[in-house]
C-alpha positions, 0 to 999 in steps of 0.5 A, a space after each residue: 815178860 817173866 813173871 808168873 801168869 796164873 790170873 785173869 789179872 796177872 794176864 790182862 797186866 802183863 800184855 797192858 799196853 803202856 804209852 811210852 813202854 811199847 816195844 816196836 817190832 816188825 812182822 816176819 812176812 816171810 813167815 806169815 802163818 797160813 789160813 788154811 789148815 794144811 791137812 793130809 788128803 782125807 775124804 771130803 764132804 761137799 757143801 752147797 754155797 750155790 743154794 738159794 738162803 731162806 728170807 730172814 729178817 735181820 730185826 726178826 733174827 735179833 729177837 728171837 725167843 730162845 726157846 724153841 716147841 719141839 714139835 715146830 724144830 725140824 730135824 737138820 740136814 745136810 741142805 740145813 747144814 750148808 746154810 748154817 756154815 753160810 750164814 756163820 762164817 762165809 767169804 763174802 768178797 774178794 780184793 786185791 792187796 798189791 798181787 795178793 788176793 784178800 778174801 772178806 768175810 762174814 766174821 770180824 778178826 783182830 787185824 784179819 788174822 782169822 785164828 778161829 776154825 770150826 769142827 763138827 761132830 755129826 751125830 744124827 744128820 741126814 746126808 751126813 755119816 756120823 763122825 768129827 769133820 772140819 770145816 774148810 771155808 774157802 773150799 766150802 767143805 768138811 774134811 773127815 777127821 773121825 768115823 763112826 760116833 763121837 763122845 758129847 763133850 762136854 756130857 749131855 743129857 738128852 740127844 744131839 743132832 751135832 756139835 760145833 766146836 770153836 777152835 783158836 790158832 794161838 800163832 795165827 794173832 801171836 805173829 802180829 800181837 805176841 803175848 796179847 794176841 790171847 785176848 784177840 783169839 778170844 775176841 775172835 771165838 765170840 765173834 764167830 759164836 755169835 754168827 753161828 748163834 744167830 744162824 740157828 736161831 734164825 732157822 728155828 733150831 734148839 741149841 745150847 752154848 758150853 764154855 765148860 769141857 775138858 780141855 785136854 780131851 776136846 783137844 784129844 777128839 778134835 785132833 788138835 795140838 794144845 800147844 798151838 790151838 785149843 777149843 775154846 767153845 762148843 755148841 750143841 744142836 738139840 735132836 728131839 727124837 733122837 737117842 741119847 748122844 754117847 759118852 765114851 767112858 775111856 774118852 776119844 782115842 787120839 788121831 795121827 800125827 799128820 792130822 795133829 801137825 795141821 795145827 801149826 801154820 807157820 814153819 817158824 812159829 813163837 811160842 808165847 809162854 804167857 798165851 800157853 799159862 793163862 790158858 793152862 791155869 783156865 784149863 781147870 772149869 769144874 772147880 768153881 760153879 760156872 752159874 755163881 755170879 760175881 760181885 762186879 766192881 768196876 765203877 766208882 760212881 753209878 749212874 745218877 739218872 737213867 732213860 728208857 731204851 725203848 725204840 720206835 717200832 720195829 724197822 722194816 724188814 733187812 736181809 740177814 744174809 744181806 748185811 751179813 756180806 756187807 758187814 766190813 771194819 768201817 772206820 772213815 766216820 763222818 761227823 754227822 748227826 744220828 736220829 733218835 729212832 736210830 740211835 735207840 734202835 742200836 742199843 736196844 738191838 744191844 740190849 736183847 743181846 745181853 740178858 737171858 735170851 742171848 742164850 749164853 751161859 749165865 757165867 758170859 753174861 756176869 763177867 761183863 759191864 757193857 756202856 758207851 761214851 757218847 759224841 756231840 751229834 747223838 740225841 743224848 747229851 756227850 757223856 759215859 752211859 751204862 747199858 742195863 739190860 734188865 731194866 732196858 735203860 741207859 744210866 748216864 755215869 758222867 757228863 762231858 766229851 770223851 770220845 777225843 781222849 778216848 781215841 788217844 788211849 786207843 793208841 792215838 787212833 785218833 779216826 775214832 774221834 768221829 765215830 759216834 758212839 764208842 761201845 765199851 765192854 768192861 770187867 772187873 778182873 778181881 771179880 773174874 778171878 775169885 769167881 771162876 779162877 782164870 778161866 773166867 777170863 774166857 767168859 768175858 772175853 768171847 763175850 764182849 766179842 760176841 757183843 763186838 760182832 752183834 755192834 758189826 751187824 746192828 750198824 750195818 743194819 743202819 747204814 753206819 759204820 763200825 770197827 772194833 778196837 783192842 789195841 788200847 792204852 789199857 790203864 789210860 782208858 781205865 783212869 778215863 772212865 775212872 774205873 776202879 783198880 781191877 777195873 778193865 776196858 777189854 774191847 771198844 767198837 766204834 760206830 756211827 755215820 760213814 762216808 759212803 763211796 
């Protein structure tokens, strides 16, 4: 691709799939990216994977109140930290694919490529010395990268017990998806962010989520190669009793070249210029207010009728840790009817995570429109619907059968036509650019991934299957939904009853 990539619309269109326009390519299995960052020998802090997890009801977790009473928020310690990581990113099963082991995880990932990494800046955690650490999901340990106090990125008004950083390694996804991979890296960061958000909420911890910070300073702090890996989100864990977390005026000093080289995950990496261009174009986060609201203009027509989405009484208990262990991408859908109670429970679980109660920055919450396609056996008439979280309702945009046509628009993955619903995560590319510049693309894609992970969990809780789809004939799908010229379908998650083994 030779065109200049300066805006979200530029990148999205340049990497769009077009029917009869795909260039076949094979995967270079000899140089497949490694899934563990190859750090040099550095001290490690072992976390406890064997501890008994607390009893957490998934339905109560989704309904948690993001405002925390300081008197009820206990200071975190290393045991709490172990629980957070187990509920955020853990190995849930092992299988053999041929002669190679494959490890299932609690987080969804496009192509099971897992481009994300987690870093922890420990400020005031009992049992862990202050410093910067990298989380190793396989070893279930923290590798020490820095010792002593670390500066707050972004700056804080109060004290933080810890800061979690989520990064994405471009080539892990680009190995398969080439220039389009930036989409999947952002979606996967959202998947991981949702698990972390839910874990902290379930444990009653006070936190704040940030997608706006100085990219350069964050990369230097974490010791990552900004040509290969980027910080995409950070989350501060509030410390009500601590002193204000310091911010060094000179910024963090660079880490060693050995640590920097750990961002290289293959001995033959390909750098796709479009990925670097769109990421760098969005690096200036401070030029426009992140809490500005865009004038979203996606649909050519608005819903003519609305349905209240109030579900029946909150379902019974469902162990959250069990749901995380059982979460999979399942696509063996069957054409089965769904009760109105289950259907409305699923929609309610989605809606409750879309508004201010999610704790997400306003820019994320306002960067997406969320809808769904209903299949023939759903308790609402087949059609295209919009979700309105402010009024807790579903609006019918267009009646009719869309499911099979959308399966065709998803690169002819016709197994999708048997899903009960297709959740749709849409945006107005022009509005993103006009409101926030290219960084707005991060807001929308990360938010789409976050809600997609919630769809996986909600489906699992109801005994359904779910599978996320980022491979879309972009304009074909937009035309099917009758979106305006700048409207785009970013992500789709099929959900519904599946065949049981």
